C-alpha positions as CSV (number, residue, x, y, z in Angstrom):
1,X,0.0,0.0,-0.1
2,X,1.4,3.3,-1.1
3,X,2.2,5.9,1.8
4,X,1.4,8.6,-0.5
5,X,-2.0,7.4,-1.4
6,X,-2.8,6.6,2.3
7,X,-1.7,10.2,3.1
8,X,-3.7,12.1,0.4
9,X,-6.8,9.9,1.1
10,X,-6.3,10.5,4.8
11,X,-6.2,14.4,4.1
12,X,-9.5,14.2,2.3
13,X,-11.1,12.2,5.1
14,X,-9.7,14.8,7.7
15,X,-10.7,17.7,5.5
16,X,-14.4,16.4,5.3
17,X,-14.4,15.8,9.1
18,X,-13.3,19.5,9.6
19,X,-16.1,20.7,7.3
20,X,-18.5,18.5,9.0
21,X,-17.4,19.8,12.4
22,X,-17.5,23.6,11.2
23,X,-21.0,22.9,9.9
24,X,-22.0,21.6,13.3
25,X,-20.6,24.3,15.2
26,X,-22.1,27.1,12.9
27,X,-25.6,25.5,13.2
28,X,-25.4,25.1,16.9
29,X,-24.4,28.7,17.3
30,X,-27.5,29.6,15.1
31,X,-29.8,27.4,17.0
32,X,-28.8,29.0,20.5
33,X,-29.5,32.4,19.0
34,X,-32.9,31.4,17.8
35,X,-31.6,31.9,14.0
36,X,-32.3,28.2,13.0
37,X,-35.9,26.8,12.7
38,X,-36.9,23.2,11.3
39,X,-36.1,23.8,7.5
40,X,-32.8,25.4,8.6
41,X,-31.9,22.2,10.6
42,X,-32.7,20.1,7.8
43,X,-30.6,22.0,5.4
44,X,-27.6,21.7,7.8
45,X,-28.4,18.1,8.4
46,X,-28.5,17.2,4.7
47,X,-25.1,18.9,3.9
48,X,-23.6,17.1,7.0
49,X,-25.3,13.7,5.7
50,X,-23.6,14.2,2.2
51,X,-20.5,14.9,3.7
52,X,-20.7,11.6,5.8
53,X,-21.8,9.4,2.8
54,X,-19.3,10.7,0.4
55,X,-17.3,7.8,-1.1
56,X,-14.5,7.8,-3.9
57,X,-15.5,4.9,-6.3
58,X,-12.7,3.7,-8.6
59,X,-13.8,0.7,-11.2
60,X,-11.4,-1.7,-12.7
61,X,-12.6,-2.7,-16.0
62,X,-11.2,-5.1,-18.6
63,X,-12.0,-8.2,-20.4
64,X,-11.0,-11.7,-18.6
65,X,-7.2,-12.4,-17.9
66,X,-6.1,-8.9,-18.0
67,X,-4.9,-8.8,-14.5
68,X,-7.4,-6.5,-12.7
69,X,-7.4,-8.7,-9.5
70,X,-3.5,-8.7,-9.4
71,X,-3.4,-5.0,-9.9
72,X,-5.9,-4.5,-6.8
73,X,-3.9,-6.7,-4.9
74,X,-0.6,-4.7,-5.6
75,X,-2.4,-1.3,-5.0
76,X,-4.1,-2.2,-1.7
77,X,-3.3,-5.6,-0.1
78,X,0.6,-6.0,-0.7
79,X,0.9,-5.5,3.0
80,X,-0.9,-8.6,3.8
81,X,2.1,-10.5,2.5
82,X,0.2,-12.5,0.0
83,X,-2.5,-12.3,-2.8
84,X,-5.8,-11.9,-1.3
85,X,-8.1,-11.5,-4.2
86,X,-8.0,-14.5,-6.5
87,X,-5.3,-14.0,-9.4
88,X,-4.6,-17.0,-11.4
89,X,-4.3,-17.6,-15.0
90,X,-7.9,-17.7,-16.6
91,X,-11.1,-16.3,-15.5
92,X,-11.3,-15.6,-11.9
93,X,-13.5,-12.8,-11.1
94,X,-16.9,-14.5,-11.8
95,X,-19.1,-11.6,-10.7
96,X,-18.7,-7.9,-10.0
97,X,-17.0,-7.4,-6.6
98,X,-17.2,-4.2,-4.4
99,X,-14.6,-3.5,-1.8
100,X,-15.6,-1.1,0.9
101,X,-15.9,-0.7,4.7
102,X,-19.0,-0.1,6.7
103,X,-18.0,0.4,10.3
104,X,-21.7,-0.6,11.3
105,X,-21.2,-4.0,9.9
106,X,-18.7,-6.8,10.6
107,X,-15.8,-7.7,8.4
108,X,-17.5,-10.2,5.7
109,X,-17.9,-11.4,2.3
110,X,-21.5,-11.2,1.3
111,X,-22.5,-13.2,-2.1
112,X,-25.7,-12.9,-3.8
113,X,-26.7,-16.2,-5.5
114,X,-27.1,-16.0,-9.2
115,X,-30.6,-17.7,-8.9
116,X,-32.0,-14.1,-7.9
117,X,-31.7,-13.0,-11.3
118,X,-34.8,-14.9,-12.2
119,X,-36.7,-12.8,-9.7
120,X,-36.3,-9.7,-11.6
121,X,-35.2,-7.5,-8.7
122,X,-32.1,-5.1,-9.1
123,X,-28.9,-5.7,-6.9
124,X,-29.7,-2.4,-5.3
125,X,-33.2,-3.5,-4.2
126,X,-31.6,-6.9,-2.9
127,X,-29.3,-5.1,-0.9
128,X,-32.0,-4.1,1.6
129,X,-32.8,-8.1,1.9
130,X,-29.9,-9.5,3.8
131,X,-31.4,-12.8,4.3
132,X,-30.9,-13.5,0.4
133,X,-27.1,-12.9,0.7
134,X,-24.6,-15.8,1.7
135,X,-22.4,-14.3,4.3
136,X,-18.7,-15.4,4.9
137,X,-16.9,-14.0,7.9
138,X,-13.4,-12.3,7.1
139,X,-10.6,-12.7,9.5
140,X,-8.7,-9.5,10.0
141,X,-5.2,-9.7,10.2
142,X,-4.7,-13.2,8.8
143,X,-3.7,-12.9,5.2
144,X,-3.8,-16.7,4.6
145,X,-7.1,-17.1,6.0
146,X,-8.5,-14.0,4.1
147,X,-7.3,-15.1,1.0
148,X,-8.8,-18.5,1.5
149,X,-12.2,-16.9,2.4
150,X,-12.1,-15.0,-0.6
151,X,-11.9,-17.7,-3.0
152,X,-15.7,-18.1,-2.6
153,X,-15.9,-15.5,-5.1
154,X,-14.6,-17.8,-7.9
155,X,-17.2,-20.4,-7.4
156,X,-19.4,-21.8,-10.4
157,X,-22.1,-24.2,-10.8
158,X,-23.7,-26.3,-13.4
159,X,-27.3,-25.6,-14.7
160,X,-29.5,-26.9,-17.3
161,X,-29.8,-25.1,-20.8
162,X,-33.3,-23.7,-19.9
163,X,-32.0,-22.5,-16.7
164,X,-28.8,-20.9,-18.2
165,X,-31.2,-19.3,-20.9
166,X,-33.5,-17.8,-18.2
167,X,-30.6,-16.4,-16.1
168,X,-29.1,-14.6,-19.3
169,X,-26.3,-17.0,-20.0
170,X,-27.3,-18.5,-23.3
171,X,-28.5,-16.7,-26.4
172,X,-30.2,-18.6,-29.2
173,X,-29.5,-15.7,-31.7
174,X,-25.7,-15.6,-30.9
175,X,-24.7,-19.4,-30.4
176,X,-20.7,-18.4,-31.1
177,X,-20.7,-16.5,-28.0
178,X,-22.4,-19.2,-25.7
179,X,-20.4,-21.1,-23.2
180,X,-19.8,-25.0,-23.9
181,X,-22.1,-27.6,-22.8
182,X,-20.6,-30.7,-21.1
183,X,-21.4,-34.2,-21.8
184,X,-24.7,-34.0,-19.8
185,X,-26.0,-30.7,-21.6
186,X,-25.2,-28.8,-18.6
187,X,-23.8,-25.2,-18.7
188,X,-21.3,-23.9,-16.2
189,X,-22.2,-20.3,-14.8
190,X,-20.9,-18.3,-11.9
191,X,-22.5,-19.3,-8.5
192,X,-22.9,-15.6,-7.6
193,X,-24.6,-12.6,-9.1
194,X,-22.7,-10.0,-6.8
195,X,-19.9,-10.1,-4.1
196,X,-19.7,-7.3,-1.4
197,X,-16.4,-7.1,0.6
198,X,-16.5,-5.4,4.0
199,X,-13.1,-5.1,5.2
200,X,-11.3,-2.4,7.5
201,X,-8.4,-1.8,5.2
202,X,-6.8,1.6,5.7
203,X,-7.8,3.0,2.4
204,X,-11.4,1.5,2.5
205,X,-11.8,3.1,5.9
206,X,-11.1,6.6,4.5
207,X,-14.0,6.4,2.0
208,X,-12.4,4.7,-1.1
209,X,-14.7,1.9,-2.8
210,X,-13.1,-0.4,-5.2
211,X,-15.2,-2.1,-8.0
212,X,-13.6,-5.3,-9.8
213,X,-15.6,-6.2,-12.8
214,X,-15.9,-9.3,-15.0
215,X,-15.9,-9.3,-18.6
216,X,-18.4,-6.7,-19.6
217,X,-19.4,-8.2,-23.1
218,X,-19.6,-11.6,-22.2
219,X,-22.9,-13.5,-22.4
220,X,-24.4,-13.2,-19.2
221,X,-22.7,-10.1,-17.8
222,X,-24.9,-8.5,-15.1
223,X,-26.7,-5.7,-16.9
224,X,-26.8,-3.7,-13.7
225,X,-23.1,-3.5,-13.7
226,X,-22.9,-1.5,-17.0
227,X,-26.3,0.4,-16.5
228,X,-25.9,1.5,-12.7
229,X,-22.5,0.6,-11.2
230,X,-20.2,1.8,-13.8
231,X,-22.1,5.2,-14.2
232,X,-21.6,5.9,-10.4
233,X,-17.8,5.5,-10.5
234,X,-15.7,8.7,-10.3
235,X,-12.6,7.0,-12.1
236,X,-12.4,3.9,-14.2
237,X,-8.9,1.9,-14.7
238,X,-9.1,-0.1,-18.1
239,X,-6.7,-2.7,-18.3
240,X,-5.0,-4.2,-21.5
241,X,-2.5,-6.9,-22.0
242,X,0.9,-5.4,-23.2
243,X,1.6,-8.4,-25.3
244,X,-1.7,-8.1,-27.2
245,X,-2.4,-4.4,-27.1
246,X,-6.1,-3.3,-27.9
247,X,-7.7,-6.6,-29.1
248,X,-11.2,-6.4,-31.0
249,X,-12.9,-7.4,-27.4
250,X,-11.0,-4.8,-25.7
251,X,-12.1,-2.1,-28.1
252,X,-15.8,-3.2,-28.0
253,X,-15.7,-2.9,-24.1
254,X,-14.1,0.4,-24.3
255,X,-16.5,2.0,-26.9
256,X,-19.6,0.7,-25.5
257,X,-18.9,1.1,-21.8
258,X,-15.8,3.9,-21.2
259,X,-15.4,5.8,-24.5
260,X,-17.6,8.8,-23.4
261,X,-18.0,8.5,-20.0
262,X,-17.9,11.5,-17.9
263,X,-15.5,10.1,-15.2
264,X,-11.7,10.2,-15.2
265,X,-10.4,7.3,-17.3
266,X,-6.8,5.9,-16.8
267,X,-5.5,2.8,-19.4
268,X,-3.1,0.7,-18.0
269,X,-1.0,-1.6,-20.2
270,X,-0.1,-4.6,-17.7
271,X,2.1,-7.5,-18.2
272,X,4.9,-5.4,-19.5
273,X,7.2,-8.0,-17.9
274,X,6.1,-10.4,-20.8
275,X,7.6,-8.1,-23.4
276,X,10.9,-9.1,-21.9
277,X,13.3,-10.7,-24.4
278,X,17.0,-11.9,-23.7
279,X,17.9,-11.1,-27.2
280,X,17.1,-7.4,-26.8
281,X,18.8,-4.9,-24.6
282,X,16.7,-2.8,-21.9
283,X,16.4,0.3,-24.5
284,X,14.9,-1.9,-27.2
285,X,12.4,-3.5,-24.9
286,X,11.5,0.0,-23.5
287,X,11.1,1.2,-27.0
288,X,8.4,-1.8,-27.6
289,X,6.7,-0.8,-24.4
290,X,6.2,2.8,-25.7
291,X,5.3,1.7,-29.1
292,X,2.4,-0.4,-27.5
293,X,1.5,2.6,-25.2
294,X,1.4,5.0,-28.1
295,X,-0.6,2.3,-30.4
296,X,-3.1,1.9,-27.5
297,X,-3.7,5.6,-27.1
298,X,-4.1,6.0,-30.8
299,X,-6.8,3.3,-31.1
300,X,-8.7,4.4,-27.9
301,X,-8.6,8.0,-28.8
302,X,-7.0,9.4,-25.8
303,X,-3.8,11.3,-24.7
304,X,-0.6,9.1,-24.4
305,X,-0.1,10.5,-20.8
306,X,-3.1,8.8,-19.8
307,X,-1.6,5.3,-20.7
308,X,0.5,3.6,-17.9
309,X,2.7,0.5,-18.7
310,X,3.0,-1.5,-15.7
311,X,3.6,-5.1,-14.5
312,X,1.2,-5.8,-11.6
313,X,2.7,-8.9,-10.7
314,X,6.1,-7.4,-10.4
315,X,4.8,-4.7,-8.3
316,X,2.9,-7.0,-5.9
317,X,6.2,-9.1,-5.4
318,X,8.3,-5.9,-4.7
319,X,5.8,-4.4,-2.3
320,X,5.6,-7.8,-0.3
321,X,9.4,-8.0,-0.1
322,X,10.2,-4.1,0.3
323,X,12.0,-4.1,-3.0
324,X,12.1,-0.6,-3.9
325,X,14.0,-1.1,-7.2
326,X,11.6,-3.8,-8.2
327,X,8.7,-1.6,-7.4
328,X,10.1,1.4,-9.4
329,X,10.8,-0.9,-12.5
330,X,6.9,-2.2,-12.3
331,X,5.6,1.3,-13.2
332,X,3.0,1.2,-10.5
333,X,3.9,4.5,-8.8
334,X,3.3,6.6,-11.8
335,X,-0.3,5.1,-11.9
336,X,-0.7,5.9,-8.1
337,X,0.3,9.4,-9.0
338,X,-1.9,9.9,-11.8
339,X,-4.7,8.7,-9.8
340,X,-4.1,11.1,-6.8
341,X,-3.5,14.2,-9.0
342,X,-6.0,13.5,-11.4
343,X,-9.0,12.4,-9.2
344,X,-8.9,13.7,-5.5
345,X,-8.5,17.5,-6.5
346,X,-11.5,17.0,-8.6
347,X,-13.3,15.2,-6.0
348,X,-12.6,17.8,-3.0
349,X,-13.8,20.5,-5.6
350,X,-17.2,19.0,-5.9
351,X,-17.5,18.6,-2.1
352,X,-16.3,22.1,-1.6
353,X,-18.8,23.3,-3.9
354,X,-21.7,21.5,-2.1
355,X,-20.6,22.7,1.2
356,X,-20.3,26.3,0.1
357,X,-23.9,26.4,-1.4
358,X,-25.2,24.8,1.8
359,X,-23.6,27.3,4.0
360,X,-24.5,30.2,1.9
361,X,-28.3,29.0,2.0
362,X,-27.9,28.6,5.9
363,X,-26.5,32.3,5.9
364,X,-29.3,33.5,4.1
365,X,-31.7,31.9,6.4
366,X,-30.1,33.3,9.5
367,X,-29.7,36.7,8.1
368,X,-33.5,37.0,7.6
369,X,-34.4,35.9,11.0
370,X,-31.9,38.3,12.4
371,X,-33.1,41.2,10.2
372,X,-36.6,40.7,11.5
373,X,-35.5,40.7,14.8
374,X,-33.5,43.7,14.4
375,X,-36.4,45.6,12.9
376,X,-38.6,44.8,15.6
377,X,-36.0,46.0,18.1
378,X,-35.7,49.3,16.2
379,X,-39.6,49.9,16.3
380,X,-39.7,49.3,19.9
381,X,-36.8,51.7,20.6
382,X,-38.1,54.5,18.3
383,X,-41.4,54.2,20.2
384,X,-40.0,54.2,23.6
385,X,-37.5,57.2,22.9
386,X,-40.7,59.2,21.8
387,X,-42.0,58.7,25.3
388,X,-39.3,60.5,27.0
389,X,-40.9,63.6,28.7
390,X,-44.5,62.6,27.6
391,X,-47.3,62.8,29.7
392,X,-49.6,60.0,30.9
393,X,-51.9,61.1,28.0
394,X,-49.4,60.2,25.8
395,X,-48.8,57.0,27.3
396,X,-52.5,56.2,26.9
397,X,-52.4,57.6,23.2
398,X,-49.5,55.1,22.4
399,X,-51.1,52.1,24.2
400,X,-54.4,52.7,22.0
401,X,-52.1,53.0,18.9
402,X,-50.3,49.5,19.9
403,X,-53.9,47.9,20.1
404,X,-54.6,49.1,16.8
405,X,-51.5,47.7,15.4
406,X,-52.3,44.5,16.8
407,X,-55.8,44.4,15.5
408,X,-54.7,45.3,12.2
409,X,-51.8,42.7,12.2
410,X,-54.5,40.0,13.2
411,X,-56.2,41.0,9.7
412,X,-53.2,39.7,7.8
413,X,-53.4,36.1,9.1
414,X,-56.1,34.7,6.6
415,X,-54.1,36.3,3.9
416,X,-51.1,34.6,4.9
417,X,-53.0,31.5,5.4
418,X,-54.6,31.8,1.9
419,X,-50.8,32.3,0.4
420,X,-49.8,29.3,2.0
421,X,-52.5,27.3,0.6
422,X,-51.8,28.4,-3.0
423,X,-48.0,27.7,-2.3
424,X,-48.7,24.1,-1.2
425,X,-51.3,23.4,-4.3
426,X,-48.8,24.7,-6.8
427,X,-46.0,22.7,-5.1
428,X,-48.1,19.6,-5.3
429,X,-48.6,20.3,-9.1
430,X,-45.0,20.4,-9.6
431,X,-44.4,17.3,-7.5
432,X,-47.1,15.4,-9.5
433,X,-45.1,15.8,-12.6
434,X,-42.1,14.0,-11.0
435,X,-44.1,11.3,-9.1
436,X,-43.3,7.6,-9.5
437,X,-46.5,6.8,-11.2
438,X,-45.8,9.2,-13.8
439,X,-42.5,7.9,-14.3
440,X,-43.9,4.1,-14.4
441,X,-46.4,5.2,-17.1
442,X,-43.6,6.6,-19.5
443,X,-41.5,3.6,-18.9
444,X,-44.5,1.1,-19.8
445,X,-45.0,3.1,-23.1
446,X,-41.4,2.6,-23.9
447,X,-41.5,-1.0,-22.9
448,X,-44.6,-1.7,-25.2
449,X,-42.9,0.6,-28.0
450,X,-40.0,-1.8,-27.8
451,X,-41.7,-5.2,-27.9
452,X,-43.8,-4.2,-30.8
453,X,-41.3,-4.6,-33.4
454,X,-39.0,-7.0,-35.2
455,X,-36.0,-8.1,-33.0
456,X,-37.1,-5.0,-30.5
457,X,-35.5,-2.7,-33.1
458,X,-38.0,-0.1,-32.0
459,X,-36.2,0.0,-28.7
460,X,-34.0,2.9,-30.0
461,X,-36.9,5.2,-31.1
462,X,-38.9,4.3,-28.0
463,X,-36.0,5.4,-25.8
464,X,-35.5,8.5,-27.6
465,X,-39.1,9.4,-27.2
466,X,-38.8,8.6,-23.5
467,X,-35.7,10.8,-23.4
468,X,-37.7,13.7,-24.8
469,X,-40.5,13.0,-22.5
470,X,-38.5,12.9,-19.4
471,X,-36.6,16.1,-20.5
472,X,-40.1,17.7,-21.2
473,X,-41.0,16.9,-17.4
474,X,-37.9,18.6,-16.1
475,X,-38.9,21.7,-18.2
476,X,-42.2,21.6,-17.1
477,X,-41.3,21.4,-13.4
478,X,-39.0,24.3,-13.9
479,X,-41.7,26.4,-15.5
480,X,-44.0,25.4,-12.5
481,X,-41.2,26.9,-10.3
482,X,-40.9,30.0,-12.2
483,X,-44.7,30.6,-12.0
484,X,-44.4,29.8,-7.9
485,X,-41.7,31.8,-7.7
486,X,-43.3,34.9,-9.7
487,X,-46.5,34.4,-7.6
488,X,-44.6,34.7,-4.2
489,X,-42.8,37.8,-5.3
490,X,-45.9,39.3,-6.5
491,X,-47.8,38.5,-3.2
492,X,-45.0,39.3,-0.7
493,X,-44.1,42.7,-1.3
494,X,-47.8,44.1,-0.8
495,X,-47.9,42.2,2.3
496,X,-44.7,43.5,3.6
497,X,-45.8,47.1,2.9
498,X,-49.4,46.9,4.2
499,X,-48.7,44.9,7.4
500,X,-45.0,45.8,8.2
501,X,-43.6,42.1,7.6
502,X,-40.3,41.3,6.4
503,X,-41.0,38.1,4.1
504,X,-38.2,37.3,1.8
505,X,-38.5,34.8,-1.3
506,X,-35.5,32.6,-0.9
507,X,-33.6,32.0,-4.3
508,X,-35.6,29.1,-6.1
509,X,-33.7,25.9,-6.5
510,X,-31.7,25.5,-9.8
511,X,-32.9,22.6,-11.7
512,X,-30.1,22.8,-14.4
513,X,-27.8,20.4,-12.5
514,X,-30.5,17.8,-12.2
515,X,-31.1,18.3,-15.9
516,X,-27.5,17.7,-16.8
517,X,-27.7,14.5,-14.4
518,X,-30.9,13.2,-16.7
519,X,-28.5,14.0,-19.9
520,X,-25.9,11.8,-18.5
521,X,-28.4,9.0,-17.6
522,X,-29.9,9.3,-21.4
523,X,-26.6,9.3,-22.9
524,X,-25.3,6.4,-20.9
525,X,-28.3,4.3,-21.5
526,X,-28.8,5.1,-25.2
527,X,-26.0,2.8,-26.1
528,X,-27.7,-0.3,-25.0
529,X,-30.7,0.0,-27.2
530,X,-29.0,0.9,-30.6
531,X,-28.6,-1.3,-33.7
532,X,-25.4,-2.8,-32.5
533,X,-26.9,-4.2,-29.6
534,X,-29.4,-6.4,-31.4
535,X,-28.2,-9.5,-29.6
536,X,-28.7,-7.9,-26.0
537,X,-32.2,-6.7,-26.9
538,X,-33.2,-10.3,-28.1
539,X,-32.6,-11.7,-24.8
540,X,-35.8,-12.5,-23.2
541,X,-35.8,-10.1,-20.2
542,X,-33.3,-7.4,-21.1
543,X,-35.7,-4.7,-21.8
544,X,-37.5,-5.6,-18.4
545,X,-34.3,-5.3,-16.6
546,X,-33.3,-2.3,-18.5
547,X,-36.5,-0.6,-17.7
548,X,-36.2,-1.4,-14.1
549,X,-32.6,-0.1,-13.8
550,X,-33.5,3.0,-15.9
551,X,-36.3,3.7,-13.5
552,X,-34.1,3.5,-10.5
553,X,-31.7,6.1,-12.0
554,X,-34.2,8.4,-13.4
555,X,-36.0,8.4,-9.9
556,X,-32.8,9.4,-8.2
557,X,-32.8,12.5,-10.5
558,X,-36.6,13.1,-9.9
559,X,-36.3,12.7,-6.2
560,X,-33.5,15.2,-6.1
561,X,-35.7,17.8,-7.8
562,X,-38.6,17.0,-5.6
563,X,-36.4,17.3,-2.5
564,X,-35.2,20.8,-3.6
565,X,-38.7,22.0,-4.4
566,X,-40.1,20.7,-1.2
567,X,-37.4,22.2,0.8
568,X,-37.6,25.6,-0.8
569,X,-41.4,25.6,-0.2
570,X,-40.9,24.8,3.4
571,X,-38.5,27.7,3.9
572,X,-41.3,30.0,2.7
573,X,-44.0,28.5,4.7
574,X,-41.9,28.5,8.0
575,X,-40.8,31.9,7.2
576,X,-44.7,33.0,7.4
577,X,-45.2,31.2,10.5
578,X,-42.2,32.4,12.2
579,X,-42.9,36.1,11.4
580,X,-46.6,35.5,12.4
581,X,-45.1,34.2,15.7
582,X,-42.5,36.8,16.1
583,X,-44.8,39.6,15.5
584,X,-47.1,38.5,18.1
585,X,-44.3,38.2,20.7
586,X,-43.0,41.6,19.7
587,X,-46.5,43.1,20.3
588,X,-46.7,41.4,23.6
589,X,-43.3,42.9,24.7
590,X,-44.4,46.1,23.6
591,X,-47.5,45.9,25.9
592,X,-45.2,44.7,28.7
593,X,-42.8,47.7,28.1
594,X,-45.7,50.1,28.4
595,X,-47.2,48.5,31.4
596,X,-43.7,48.8,33.3
597,X,-43.4,52.4,32.2
598,X,-46.7,53.1,33.7
599,X,-45.8,51.5,37.1
600,X,-42.2,52.9,37.3
601,X,-41.0,56.3,36.3
602,X,-37.5,54.8,35.7
603,X,-38.9,51.9,33.6
604,X,-38.7,53.8,30.7
605,X,-34.9,54.4,30.6
606,X,-34.2,50.8,31.7
607,X,-36.3,49.5,28.8
608,X,-34.4,51.9,26.3
609,X,-31.1,50.8,27.7
610,X,-32.0,47.0,27.6
611,X,-32.9,47.4,23.8
612,X,-29.9,49.3,23.0
613,X,-27.9,46.7,24.3
614,X,-29.9,44.0,22.3
615,X,-29.4,46.1,19.3
616,X,-25.5,46.1,19.7
617,X,-25.6,42.4,20.3
618,X,-27.6,41.7,17.3
619,X,-25.3,43.8,15.3
620,X,-22.4,41.9,16.7
621,X,-24.0,38.6,16.1
622,X,-24.7,39.4,12.4
623,X,-21.0,40.3,11.9
624,X,-20.0,36.9,13.7
625,X,-22.2,35.0,11.4
626,X,-20.7,36.5,8.2
627,X,-17.2,35.9,9.7
628,X,-18.0,32.2,10.5
629,X,-19.6,31.7,7.2
630,X,-16.5,33.3,5.3
631,X,-14.0,31.1,7.5
632,X,-16.1,27.8,6.5
633,X,-16.3,28.7,2.9
634,X,-12.5,29.4,3.1
635,X,-12.1,25.8,4.5
636,X,-14.3,24.4,1.7
637,X,-12.2,25.9,-1.0
638,X,-8.8,24.9,0.5
639,X,-7.1,21.8,-0.9
640,X,-7.5,18.9,1.6
641,X,-3.9,18.6,2.3
642,X,-3.5,22.3,3.1
643,X,-6.5,22.0,5.4
644,X,-5.1,19.2,7.3
645,X,-1.7,20.8,7.6
646,X,-3.4,24.1,9.0
647,X,-5.2,21.9,11.3
648,X,-2.1,20.1,12.6
649,X,-0.3,23.5,13.2
650,X,-3.1,24.6,15.4
651,X,-3.4,21.5,17.4
652,X,-3.1,22.4,21.2
653,X,-4.3,26.1,20.6
654,X,-7.3,27.0,22.5
655,X,-10.3,27.6,20.4
656,X,-11.2,31.1,19.5
657,X,-14.0,32.2,21.5
658,X,-17.1,33.1,19.7
659,X,-19.1,31.1,17.2
660,X,-22.3,33.1,17.5
661,X,-22.3,34.2,21.1
662,X,-25.6,33.9,22.8
663,X,-28.0,37.1,22.4
664,X,-30.4,37.5,25.3
665,X,-34.2,37.5,24.4
666,X,-35.7,41.1,24.2
667,X,-38.1,40.3,27.1
668,X,-35.3,39.3,29.6
669,X,-33.1,42.3,28.6
670,X,-35.8,44.6,29.0
671,X,-36.9,43.5,32.5
């Protein structure tokens, strides 16, 4: 395991913890000062949840026997002193394997039986049904026992021809691609559909998830692997064999699954040790390796700097024996450096932007509450200062005016209730267009349009029509949001003017990001319904599986839009409730102040002094809120390594006092 890789991932994880702690402190300070209501708390919790659940997913992709498992062993498990993942000549990875760490679960290998394909449920759905998985405990600290336990991933079983056809391992339309039949007309298939390895490896504990894939273009390849798991990866490492270069099947895998993916792509020319020739000197062998790299780059249409010649076997052996020269000769360090420099900065920028957006929304929320509080205090101060030197008759006049304002204020409650009702009704209209029922209807139309044509060639046209409908749905939701935003702005201004409210319409959620996500889903899935995929389309249940997986991906996009809309409407609704409550409290406090003034001659000056003190504290609180938000935003834009270094330097220094110091409520101060 590379110390550099561990250090950089450690910095990323530490930076996320710093951000999480800072958001927690900011939210706690706002809460203690009454600047955070239920929507604000939900917003802070959502940002922290995204930080906690963030993972860095790296997929290793190749045809069979390219050395994926050996490379994973060299990168992550050399410190065990042996091969952990099975890596022998021939096909070893029989099903998709995910390596990760969940501290809430014990170290174990979870295996999903291949028979679950017949039920039609996705792997994602079956993750919530642990009873269907076969679990093998994994020993921690015992490399030999760990390697033996993981051999279960390679298990196969024999099934009848009918069963193989039902499970997707036999195609009558493409007999040349079918596996061989044995003497009893049985077909050998993988025993497992999916494997999850939960192991407390240092890198996995820091949020890394590794995906090891079997051959993607083989008959029987898990559809969910290409339709769901690969699109979720942040980086893909594509392996080729150095002696063969880019074969026809390699090129097919690249074009169909990786050629235009949005993730970072790294090409590994593995097994360069096979190019060694005793009849050639080192320079000549190096020239051969470089030619293979150049040819691979040209064939795949990528920059030559993205091709890395290595020997995974040599790297694993060298790391196991502490052979620095052998490790340098293997070429593995250059790949690690590229993964670090090409992937981690990009990931930290995505996280930083997410945190910045969330913190700015929290600040806007707190500033609105604070502005209303300061306005109420200013009104009370102006009123009390006007009473200096006034007679008892003047106090009575002010009391009558106060009661008149209170009566007038209560008149706005029905109008605010009507506004809230219209708001919720229009929100529901937007959400209905994004509902699961609506999505299921659209997918049903696509499924029917695909089945009604020869060889299901209408699938491409049906999918294109579905894509247009989904995009139109997002446009419709955005139009509904625009109308809602315009209605609110037209309604709020008269209410503010007539009743002295301080309602603000929050910036409406931006849907364009979700639209881009939908574009990526559409682009990624379109490749599986084209003319070149007739053999896939001809499989009995492919369209059904395709639609189920597509439903789960689009549902995530629609749920994201719905969540943003609901949170935005909730902010407005709670703002209405809060201002009604705060205004009633302010009127009550004004009544109490006048009562105290009538009871004691010096009560007026004490009340004025108390309000002036509160006014000063609120100004200081506003400045502190801006300072804390700026500090958090600065942390979010810092490179993780710099943030960790700054944190380490500050260790032992007492925390700076502040973080939104408590401001006493007006009633207490005025007393």
